[in-house]
N, C-alpha and C positions, 0 to 999 in steps of 0.2 A: 538654569536651575536656581530656584530661590535659595538664598542663604539661610542656613539653619541656625536657630538661636543657640544650639549646642556648640557652634563653632566659635562662640564669643565668651570673653571674660569681662566685657564692658557693655552694659545695656545700651549706652548712648551710641557706641560704635555699631551695635547691632541695629538700632533704629535708623541710623544714617545709611547703613548698607541696605536695609529693607526699603527705604525710600528711594535710594539710587536705582533700585531694580524695577521700580514701578514704571509703567508706560510713560508717565509724565515726568519721570526722574524726581518724583516727590513733590512736584509743584502742586500746591493746594492741600497736600496731606497734613502739613502742620496745622492747617485750619481744622481739619477733621479731628486731629488729636485734641486741639483746644476745645472743640465742641464736645467730644467724648468725655473730657475731664472737667468741663464747665469752667474753663479758665480763658484768659486772653491769649491770643496767638503770640504776643510778645513774651509771655511767660514761658511758653514752649520753646521759643528760640533761645531764651536765657538759659533754660535748663540744658539744652543740647549743646550750648556753646560756652558754658561757664561751670563753676564748681557747685552750682545748685543742683538739687536732685528731686525727682518725683517722689512722692510718698508711696508707701506700699499699697495704700488704697488706690492711688492713681495708677500704679503699675498693674493692679488687678483689672482696672477699667481698660487699660491698654491691652491686656490679654484678650479681652472680648473684641476690641477693635481689630486686633491683628489676627484674630481667628485661631489663636493657639489652642491646641488640644490640652488635655490635663497634664501630660508630661512636659510639654513645652511651657505651659503656664507656670508650673511649679519652678522650672529652671529660670524663667524670666524673673520671677519674684526673688530667687536667690541672687541673680545678677544685681537686682536693685538693692537687696540687703547688703551685698558686698560693697557696693558704691557708698552706701550710707553708713557703713560700720565705722565707729569712732575709735576703736581700739584694735591693736594687732591680734589680741586674743579672739575677739569676735570675728575679725577677718579670717583667721585661721579656721574657726569653726565653720563658717559659711563655705570657705574653699573646700573643706573636707566633705561637706554635703554636696557640693557641686561635683567633686571628683567621684563620689559614690553614684551620683546620677549618670555621669558619663560612663562609668564602669558597667552600670546596668544596661546602658545603651549598646555596649559592646556585644551583648547577647542578641544576635540577629533574628532569632526565631520569631519573637512577637512582631518584628518589623516587616519581615518578608511574608508573613501570613501563610505559612505552609503548615498544614495540620497533619498530613500523613507522616507517620513514623513507623519504622519497622521494629519488631521486637528485638531484644538483645541478641537472641539466637540468630535471627535472620540477618542482623547487621554484621555478624562475624563473617558470614559468607559473602553477602552483598558487597562489603567493603574490603574483601580480601584481595581483590584485583580490580583494575580499572575496567576490565572487560564487562563486568556486570552493569556498571553505570553507563558505559558507552553504548552497549547493546540496548539497554532499557530506553535511553533517550533517542538513539538512532531510529527506533521503531515509531517515533512520532513523525518521521519523514516518509511519505508514501513509497518512494522508490527503494527503500531499504526494508520493507516489511515482509521479508522472507529470510530463511536461514542462508540460502545461497547468496542473496544480495548483501547480507551482513558480512558474510565470510569474505567476499571479494572487496567490499568497501573498507573494512577494518583490517584486512590482510591477516585473518585468523583462520585456523583450520576449521573445516565445517563441523567436525566432531565437537570442538570446543564451543562453538557457537550454539550447537544443539543442546549441550549440557547447560549452558547459561540460560538459554531460552526456557528449558524445562524447569529450571529453578525459579525463574521469574514468574512463570505460570503458577508454580506451587505456592508462591507468596501472594498471588492475586494481583501482581503488578502489570501483567500483560494477559491477553487472551487471544484465541484464534477466532477470526471472523471470516468464514469461507476459506479462501486460500491465503489470507493475510494475517500477520501477527500485529496486534495493535495494543498500545498501553492503556490500562484502565486509569492510570494516573501517572504524571511525569514530574511532579514536584514533590519530593520527599525531603525530610530534614533529619540531620544527625546533630545532636547537641554537643557542646564542648565537653560535657561530662561523660560522654560515651567512650567505652573501652575501644571502640572501633574507629574513633575519629582520627587517631594517629595514622592508621593504615590508609584511611581515605585521603588525607593530605599527602602522605608519602607517595601513594600510587600515582597521583596526578602530577606531582613534581618530578617523579621519575619519567613520566610520559612527556613532560615539558623538556627535560634534558634530551630525550630522543628527538623532539621537535627541533631543538637547537642543532643537532647533527644534520638534520635535513636541510637547514638553512634556507627555507623558503622565503622569498621576498615578501609575500603577503602576511607572514606571521610577525608578531610584535613581541619582543622580549625586552625587559628593562630590569637592571639590577644596580643598586647604588648603596653606599654607606653614607649616612647624613649626620651632621651635628646640628642640633637645633635646641631651642628652649623647651622646657618641660611643658609650658603652656601651648606652644605650637605643636608639640607631640600629640596632645589631647585634641587639638583642633583638627590636625590632619587625620587622626584616627576616625573622628566623627565624619569628616568629609568623605573618607574612603568607604565608611560604612553606609553613608548616604548614597554613594555611587553604586554599591552592591544592591541596596534596596531598589533604587531606580532601575538598575539593569534587570533585576528579576521581574519587576512590574512590566517592563517593556518586553521581556522575553515571553511573558504570559500571553501577550497580545500579538506576538510576532508569528508570521507564517513559517512553518517548519520546512526549510529548504536545504540547510547544511548543518553539519555537526561540528562543534568546536569546544574547546576547554578554556576555562577562565581560572587562573591561579593568581592570588593577590596576597603578598606578604608584607607586613609592616610591623616591626617589632624592635624592642630595645636590645642593643648588643652589650650593654653594661647594666649593672644593678643600680 
């Protein structure tokens, strides 16, 4: 997985990490940088290995070379500004802008590209129990596309499954096709500002605790308390958000064969 520019507070460290991940381990890429900036290769080496810095104009040319999108390009320019800042006051201002950019990145909705949202009223029921999400997504798997199959697979009463199925149909999330129940969409989004988001997270963490009781060898659980720098906290948050984005993209293209849950928690324990 290519390193994200948002994982860095030093543009030179980012450039070196970028080159290290190239098939040639960066061999010849410094020459490409020199060509893009219309400078000598020796100058590029000097900047990367000394206290010299690229100008903001050169950083913008690097944005084009590196294929940065608008958001990545703006952050890369901030990294360059931070390195070039001559006073602590200016560094503080740039760092504040960088933190704001990272905070915006914490909102996963635009990154995972899920457009379907339930109304506030629909969310209250859909996220009242894990049953709704589980049954909704289980219906993407052919062998579970009936009330009877869902009841057996999820160990739920048939009457409960029927109630959930009827509700999902009323919301237009699933439909009947012959003898099968099938989803009309299987990727929906709930924002951090939704009143139902607490229920959503709580439901699946309770379900995770039940999974711990089962103690299945194939399941994976990890919990830890960590002490780390504020900078690394921001870096890890970005890395984990990138993992979520990559996971969702892979799930979109993955064949529906089994049903699982993914819970990921990373938060500060002190103010």
